[in-house]
N, C-alpha and C positions, 0 to 999 in steps of 0.2 A: 438591670434595673437596679438604681441605688438609691433610698429611700433616706431622705434625712428626719427623723421624727423629731416636731416642735421642742420637745424636752429633751432630746438626747445631749451627749454632751459638747457635740459638735453642733447640733442640729438649732441649739438655743438661737445660735448666734449667726449661722450660715444659710444661705439662701440658696443654693447651687443646688437644685435636686432635680435638673434637667437629665433624662433620659439618654439622649445622643448630643453630638457636639452641634449638630444642624439648630437642635432647641433649644440649645444653650447661648449660640450665638443668634437665633432670634430673637430670645428674651435678652439679651444684651443691646439688641438695635433698640425695640420697645421702650427698655428703661433711659436709653439716650435719648428719646423723644418726651418722654413723660417726668423723668425725674426732676429737671430742671422747673418743670411748673409745681413741682411739689416743693421744691425750696421755697420757690416764689410765693406759695400760699402758707408756707411755716412762718417765712417771715413777716409777711404782710400780717398774718393773725399774732403774731407774736408784738408787734408792735400797736395793732391796736388794743389788745389787752394791756400793752406796758401804758397807753396811754389813757385808760382808764382806770389804773391803780396810780398814775402818774404822782396826785395830789393826798394820797392815801400811804402809800409804800414810800418805803426809803430811796434814795438815788441808787443805790447799789443793785436794788432789786428790779426797779422800772425803768433804769437807762442803760445798766451796765450788763445785765445779763441778756437782755434783746441783743445788745449791741455785739457781744461776743457769740450769740447765736446766730446773728446774720452774718458775721465775718465767716465762719464756719459753713454756714450756707453758701453762701457765696463764692466761697472756694470750691464746694462740690459742685456747685452747679458749673462753675466755670469748666471743671473736670470734665463732666458729662457732654456740655457743649462741644468741646473739642473731641470725644470720643464721637461725635457724631461723622467727623470726617477720617477717622481712622478704621484700619481692617485688622486689628490684635489677633494672637494666635488665640488656640483655645483655652492654653493654661492663663494666658493672661485675662480671659474672659472670666474664666472659672474665679480667678483670683478677685476680679475687680466685683463680682456678686456677691461674692463671699466678704470682702470687705463693706461693700454696700448695705448689706444684710446687719451687721454689726456698727455701722455708723448711724444707719436708721434706727436701731433697738437703742443705742446708745441716745441719740439724740432725743427720743421720743422720753428715757428716763429721767433725761436733763429735764425735758419741759415739764415732766409729771412732778419733777422734784421743785421746779420755779412754782409752778402753779400752786404746791401746796404752801412752800414760802411765803406766797404773795397771800393765801386765804386768811389768815388772820387780820390783815392789815383792811380788808373789805368790810363794806357794808351789804346789806341783804341785796342790793341790787347789783354791785359789782361782782359779790360773789355768786348769782344767779348767772352774770356774764361768764364768771370763769367757768361753770360747769357747761354751758353754752359753748365757749370757745374750746374746750378739751373735746366735747362731742364733736364738733362740725370741721374740728382740725385731725380728730382720728379717721373719721369716715371721710376726708378727702385724701389723706394719706393713704390709706387704704387702696383706693382706689387708684391711686396713682403707682402702686406697687402689686397692682394685679398681676404682673408678670414675674413677681418674686413672692410667689402664693403664700410661703411660710415666713415670709418676713413681715408680711401683711395680716396674718394670724397673730404671730407674737405681737405686736403694735396693739391690735385689737384687745389683747389679753392685758397689757400694760397698762393703757388707758383706763378701761374698766375696772381694773384694782385702782389706780389713783382714784376716779372719781368714787370708786366704793370706800376708800379709806376717808376722803373728804366728806361722802354721806354720813359715814360712822360719827363723823366730829363735829358736823352740821347736826343732823338728826332731824332735817327738814322735811317734811312729806313731797314738797314741790322738789327738792331736788334729789330725794329718793327714786322719783316719777321719772326725772332724766337719766339716772344711771341706770335704770332698769330699759327706759327707751335707748339707750344707747347701746345696753347690751343686745336687745332684740334686734337693732339695726344691725350690730356688728356681726351679731348671727346668720342674720340674713345677708348680709355683705358679705361673708365668708363661704357660704352657700353659693350667692352669686360668682364668688371670684374663682372657687373650685370649679364651679360647672364653665365658667369663660376658659381658665386655663386649661381643662380638659379639653375642650373643642380648639383652642390653639395649639395644643401639643400635637391632637390629632391630624390639624392640617398643616401645620411644620413639617411633621414625620412623614406625611403622604406627599408634600411637596418634594421633600429630600428622598422619598424612595422613588418618584418619577424622574426626578435628577439623576438618580445613581442608574435606572433603568436606561435612561434615555442615553448618560453617558456608556453605558453597556453596550447598548444597541449602537451608539455611532463607534464605539470602538471595534463592535463585529463588522459594521458594514466598511469601517476603514480595513480593516483586516482584510475581509473580503476583496475589496475594491483592490488593494495591490498586491492580491495571491498573484503565482504565476500560472495561474490556469483561466482559461476565459470561463466566467460565470452568467447567467442569466436565469431569471425567474419571470414566469407567466401567470396572468390574471386567467386562473381556470375555464372562466364564463367565456370572456371575451377572447382569450387569446392574445392578448395585446401583452407585448413586453412589457414589464412595469419596474426593472432592476437590469442592468449590465455592468461590468466592472471593468476598470480600465482596461483590461487584458482584452476582454470582448473586442471593445471601440477598436485597440489597437488592429485584432485581427480583421475585423471588418473593413478598417482601410485597406488593407492588404488584397483584399477582393473586391473593393467597392463596385470593379469594372464588371463583376459577374452579377450585382445584386440591384433592385430597383430602387435602392437606398442607401442614404451616406450615414457613415459610422456617429454622426454627430445628431441623427436623426432615428436613431435606433428605438430607444425608450419612447413608449407610446404606438410603435408599428405592430402589426400582426406577424405572429411567426410563420404565418404560410410563406412567409418570402423564402425562405430556406429549403423548402419541399415542392418536389413535383406533383403531388399528391397530398393536398392539404388535408383534406376528408380522412383521409389513412392518418395522419399524425394528428389530427383532433380526436379521433376515436382514441391514440395510445395515450395523450394528456389527459382526457376526460375521466378515464377510468383508472383509480391508485392501483387497481388490482393487476394492471398492466405494467406496472413499475417495480425494480428499475428496468430500463430501457436501453438497449445500446444499438446503435446504427452509424451506418457509412453513407454519407449525403454526397452526390457528386455534382459539384456545379463547375460548369467549363472543364477545364484541366485541374483543377481543384478539387481536394476529397476531403471533407469533415468529418471527424471521428465524434460523435454525438454519444453523451450517456445522459437519462433522465432519470431523475430517482425521486421520489416523493418528500414534501414537506408537510409533516403530521403536527397538530397542536397537541398541548400535554394531554388532553382526554382523546387522543389519536385521532382524530379527524384530518379528513385530508383538507390541505389549505391551497397548496398550490403545487406546479412542478418545479423542479429546478433544474436545469439544463449545464453541464459542462460541456465542453467541446474545444477541440484543437484541430488545426489545418496537419494533416498527416501525407499529405501529396508524397514526400519524398519518401517518409517510411512505407507507403503503400508500392511504392517504384522499386524500392529497396527489397522488398517484400516479393512483390510480384520477378523481379530479377532471380530471387534466391530460388523462388517456387520453380521458376522457369530452369535454371540451372540443375535443380534437385529433381527435375522429372524429365527434362530434355538435356541430348549432348549437347553440346555449345557447339562442338567441331562439326558434326556434321546435322546437325538440328534435326534430329531423327529423336523419337520417346527413348527414352532410357531403360536401364533394368526394372526401375520401380512401376514406372509408367506398364511396361510388358506385363510386370508380374499381376498388376490389377487388370490388366486387361483378360489376361487367361483368366483368371479366377471369374471374372464377370462371364467369360462365355461359357466356361465349365459348369457355371452354376445355374445354368440356361438348361433345361428340360428339355432333352432332344436335341441338342445342339451338338454339332459333327464340325470337330476343329480339328487341323493340322496344324502340328508344328514343325520347323524347320530351324533346325540349329545350325547355323555356318559359322565356319571359321576358317580365315584365309592360310593357306598353306606359302610358308614362304615369307611372310611378312614382317616377321621380327629380324630376319637378318637382312631385309632390305631397310629398317627402324637402325638397325645398330651398324650398318656399314654408310647408309647415306646420311642417318642424321635424322632426328625427329621433325624436322621442318619437311623433308622430304614424305616421312610416314605421314603427317599429316594431312598433308596434299593428296597422297595417296588413299589414306580413307576419306577422304572427302568425295575423292572419284567413284570410288568403290559405291558410298553410299549413293551418289547421283546414279547409278549402273543399277544397282540395287531398286530404287523408286522407279524407273522406267520399266523393270521386268513385272516388279511385284506392285499392278498398279490396279489390279484387278478389285471388284467391289468388296467390302470388307475384308480387306486386307492390311494386316497389319505389320511395319517394318519396324524393328528397334534396333538399336546398337546396345548390347549388352555390356561392352566395355572391352577397351583394348581391340582385338581384332576379332570379336564374335559379335554375330548377329542375330538377331532370331526374325522367324515370320509366323506369323498366325494367319490361318485361313480357313475358311468355311469349304467343304468337301464334299463330294457325293461318293467319289469312290478315290481308290488308294491311286489309281493312275493320275488321278487331277494334281496329286500333293507331288507324285514324283515326277509329272513332266517339269511343275514350277522349279522341282528342285535341279533338275537337270539345265533348265533355261539360266539358273543361278549358276551353275558352275561353268556353264558355255560363257556367259557374259563375262566373270571375273578371269576367266581363263585367256581372254583377247588379251593384248598388251596395252599397257597404259603410259600415255604421253605426259610426261612430269617435267622434265629434265632438258630443256630447250629442245633438240634434235635426238636424246635419247629417249628410249624405251625401257619401261620397266614390265617384268613378266613373272605375275604371279599366278596363284591358282586360288581355290576353295573346294572344302569338302562339306558335305551336307547330311544332317542326321536326322532321319524323318520318325515320329510319332503320332498316332494318330486317337483320337478320344472318339466313343469311348472304347475303341477295340483296344488300346494299349495302357488304357488309366482313363479314369475321371477325375481324380486330382493333380494339381497343379504338380508338386513336388514328384510324385510318379511319371507324369507325364513327362516331364523336364529331364528327370533320371533318365528315363528310355530313351529321349530323343539323344542324350549325350551319348548315353549307350551306343545308338547307331551311329552317332557321329565318330566315336574309338574307334567302330568297324570301319567306317568310312576312310580314316586315315591308315588304319592296318591295310587295309585295301590297297592303297598306294597313293593315296590323296589325289584331289582332281575327280571325284567322284560322289556319288549320294548313297546312302544305304538307308533302308526303311528298318524298325525295329522287328525283332523275329523273335520267336521263343527259343533260339539260340541263344540270344544274349541274355536270357533270364538266368542264366547261371550268377550274371553279376548282382541280380537280386537276391537268389540264394545266398551268396556268399555275403550279402549285406544282412540277411535274416542270421546268418552265424555269428556275423560280427554282433546282431545283438543279443545273442545269447550268451556269448564269451562277456560282454560288455557287463550284462547282467549278473553273470556270476564275479566279475571283477567287482563290482557293486558291493556285493553278498561278503565275499572275503576280504575285500580292501587292498586284494593282491594287483600290483603293477599299477596302481593308479596313484599319482603323484599330485602335487600343485608347485608350478614353476612362478617365480615371480620376476617381474620386469620393472625396472623404478622409473619414475615419473618425477625428472627433476626442475627446480626452480631456476630460470635462468638468471635473475638477478645476483640470486646466491650463489648458485651452481650446488644448492642444498635438495638432497632426496627428500621430497616433500611427502609422495608415497608412492605405494607399489603396486602394480595392478597383478593379482591371482589369475594363473591358466592353467587351465586343467590340462595335464599329459597321462597320457596311458601307454604303458610298456607291456606289449603280448607278446605270451611265451613262445611264439614260432615266428611271427610277423615284425617283434622289434616294436620302437615307437610307432604308432598310428597317431596320425596327424587329427588336430581335435576336429578338421573339415570334414573328415570323416566320421569320427564317433560322435560327435556332438548332435549333427541332425538327426543319428539315429535314433539316440536319447530320449529326442526330442518327439519323433514320430511314435515312439514305443512307450511313452509314458514315464521313462526314466530320468526325465531332465531333473525331477524335484529331487529324487536321491542323490543323482549327481551333486545338483546345486547345493543340497544341505553337505555333501561330503565337502567341497570346494570351500563352502563358507566356513564350516566348524575349521578344519586344516588352517586357513585362513587367518582366523581370528586367534587360535592357537598360537600360530608361529607369528603373529604382529605382536601378540603381549609380551614377547621376548626379544622384540628389536631394539637397541638399546638406543637407537635415534629415535624412536617412538613416531618415525612415520606412518602415516595414513595406509591403511590396507585397502585395495578397490577391487571389487566383487562383481562379477557379470552376472546380469539376471537375464534368464532366458524371456521370451515372451507367453511360454506356457507355464511361468511361475506367478505372472502377476493376473490379479483379480479372482484368484482364487479362496482367497481368505488365509492361505498356510504361509506366506512369504513372511508376514509378522512376526508370529509365532518361531517361526525357524531361526529368523534374525537374532529375536530376544534371546533363544534358549543357547545360541551359538555364542552372543555376548556374556551372560551368566556362566556357562561351561569355561570360557577360557579368560574371563576377568579383565576383557578391553573394553575401555571406555566405549562409550557409544558415538564418540565425534571423531574416533580414528577410525571408523567405519565409513567406507563409502561405496555404496550400490550404484553399480551402473547398467543403466537400460538403453536400448535402442529405439529409434524414433518409430520402426516398425513393430516393436513391442508393445508399443500403446495402441496401435490401429482396432486390431480385435476388439477390445472391450475397454475404451479409453476412460470412462468414468470408473469403473473400480477399478484400473491399473492406479488411475490417480489418487485414489482414495487410498490403497494400498502405500504410496510413495508420500501422503500427508503423514499416514500411521509412524511410518518410519521415520520422518522428519521430527514429528512430537518426539519419538524416542533421543532425540541427538543425533540420530547417523544423517550423513549428508549423500545426498541423490545427485547423480552427473548423467548428461544425457551424453552417450556414447554416439560415433559415427554418425556427427551432426551434419547437415548438407546432401546425405543419400535418402532419408525418408519422406513421408509423405507431409506436408502441410508442415513443414518445421519450424515456422514462426507461430502456429496456431498451438502449438505444443509450450513454447516458450510463454505466452499468453495466460496459459491452464495452468503452468506447474512452476514458479521460481526456483531453478536448478540453481545448485551450487557451483557447476561446474560444467563446461560446454568441450568435449572430443572433436576435434575436425578428423575426419574420416582419413586414412592415411594414402587412399586412392588420390586425393586432392595436393599431399602434401607431397608426393613423390612425383607426380606431373606439375608440378608447379612451375620447375624452372624453365620445362620445354613448351609447357602450354599456357599460355597467356590467360585463358577462359578459368582452369585452376587457379592460379595465381588469384585470381579474381574474387573467386569464393574465398580462398584463405584470407583475403584481405575483408570481404565483406563480412563474414562472420567474425574475425577479432574484432571490427569495428562495432560489429553488434554488441559484441560482450563487455565490450568499456562502456557500450550504451546504458546496459544493463546491470553495470557491476558484477558481472559473473568471469569466474576465472576462465582463460581457453588453454587448452592443451592440444598441442600439434602431435598426431600422432604418425610413425612410420618415418620418422625423420634418422636416415641413414648417412648423408654425408654432410661435410661442414657446408657447403653451399647450402643446401636445404636449411639447415640450422640456419644460418644468416638471414635467409629468406622468411622465415617464421617468426625470427628476431624482428627483422624491420617491420613487418605487417603487425608488430603488435601482441604478439601469443607470450604468454609470462610460462608459462609450462611446454614441456617438450618431452616425448618417450619415444623410444626407437633404439635401433642397434649402437647409434652412436655414442650412448649412453651405457648400454648394456644389454645383452640378449637375456630372454627367460632363463632362469637359473632356478635349482631346488632351493629347499630350504636346508640350514644347517643339519639338521637331523637326518636329511635324507641326501644329504651329499655325497656320503659314502657308498650306500648302496647302490645310487642313480650312475655314479663312475662305473661300480661293477660291471652294473647292466649295459653302459658303453663299450667296456671292455670287452664283452661276450661275441659284440659284433663282428 
């Protein structure tokens, strides 16, 4: 706030004391209304005074002076009359008010000088009228300048000083009384003007604030109305829709045939029209403790994704619910399709490995449940697939699945295609004989000829491995491994037969124990453990953007041991944290030396997530190596998030806060893939290599690649196709929209420069 004091250097002449532009404009408009009246009063009074002194004073005083003043007043009055029809800028308003204050002060000073000049020529009566003239004119002008408070105060001071001077000259008691009366009236008038101006200022500022808030509210409503998101608000007591933006109305128009209302009638309609159970919905909307709330509502063939949040006042009390919603029918269809492809085999329509695993875990978790596991592998299928083509191979697998469905049709029997030519059967049993009989039926059914190629038949067979729970194990991995042992024994027995797990096969388990001990020793000494790196290439530039770190173990007697053998051992025996730290430290140290500054990707096991140790391990590895956090990528699989999703996601969020990137590995094979994408915004999605390898021959695999690539585009996430080995596969994933590629076509896993010589020496010993 800027204050101009009456006797300041600028304040004596200035009248622009407005606190805001709105107040200055309001004062200007009031002056345009009142100042013409002021000039009329000044002219009329001046000529009355001139008429009184006409015979006593010389003409230049009684005629010339009021004539000049009248011309000046006429010019100013004309200017203010014109101002009523203009809308000047703020600078112009301020300048006009300042000039008006100066002109008013000058005019009163001139009037006082003229009155003093007339005074000697008058008699007692005319002098009294002179005092009366100054007093009445002063009061009239003060009230006309009510909205230029400082100017009115200055005028009162000038007029009182003029009368006081005349009173000193005259020394008449009556005139002295007039001076005192004017002084009292001036003081009272100033008080009234000050109070009036204060009220006027408050009113103008209040209106300006109201307009500002109205403008802000209008802007906010316009912004919400034009948002590309459907927004509605509901009156919390009556549940009537009281606001809906344009997107809401547009979406309603697209589903009007499913609703009892039209889009134009949306406002004023009860929210109950969207829900089958209005009471349930009302209970959610009534209590802010239920909010935020997310739900999906099905209307006919359409699906609405609804999000409800609470609108609260500045004091925190609940005002109303706000609903944002969208039609997600296509997204739900895509989600269901991907979920189906993730849990069912599209070729045979049988449950896949993920579904099988979940079913096996559930059955084994039931106390007292006796479970039989039959591991089925086709004999001779690879030869048929290679010689007759994948189309014949697919047709053969479909007929195999059909025969298995007929054989395995008992109650609570679950048939699964694990992948390739491998199938599994879960069944309840009361005796070994039951499982063995079913295994023999499977062998017999699949040993019969298949009619596929017109008049030609195809002959294959099947081998079956059997493991029983709880006799052969109560853990899924143990039961699977022992069924696999039994299958291997059936293969060794000449194929086309079945075998039950037996103690003789336990030797393989013992070998596994020995492998665990040797792995533990290797981790302690770091002898024989290496980290190899496979490049991930950007298709648009051909540049290596990152390298995936892969653990390798060279056994003194057995040579190179596959990660598929020793990584599961590390996970089951509690060594996975130590193995993970070794890989992480080596990878960060190597990446810090790469000239191309590519990222390094490190896989994280399910066993490492959710324990509160992963973040510290990553932080320590980055600090020790000096590698920037943004060059490290942590890869997790969907199955790694299943055991404790909340704590696992918390670990990933902490890593993200550090600057580390997080990728979702083997996407498309896990449980509830889209749910994980909604839970955590991954930086990168890697399509499982099994889909890429089969995409050229199997349309359903190509469909999965296409669906995931399209999903990545919509989410703004980079998509990496794994397992690309041929030019045809490369062309396919490029056409489907994958941005990065990993596979043998660009490079096999290779050791770091510092380990290359030692690895070459170990390879030469074979």
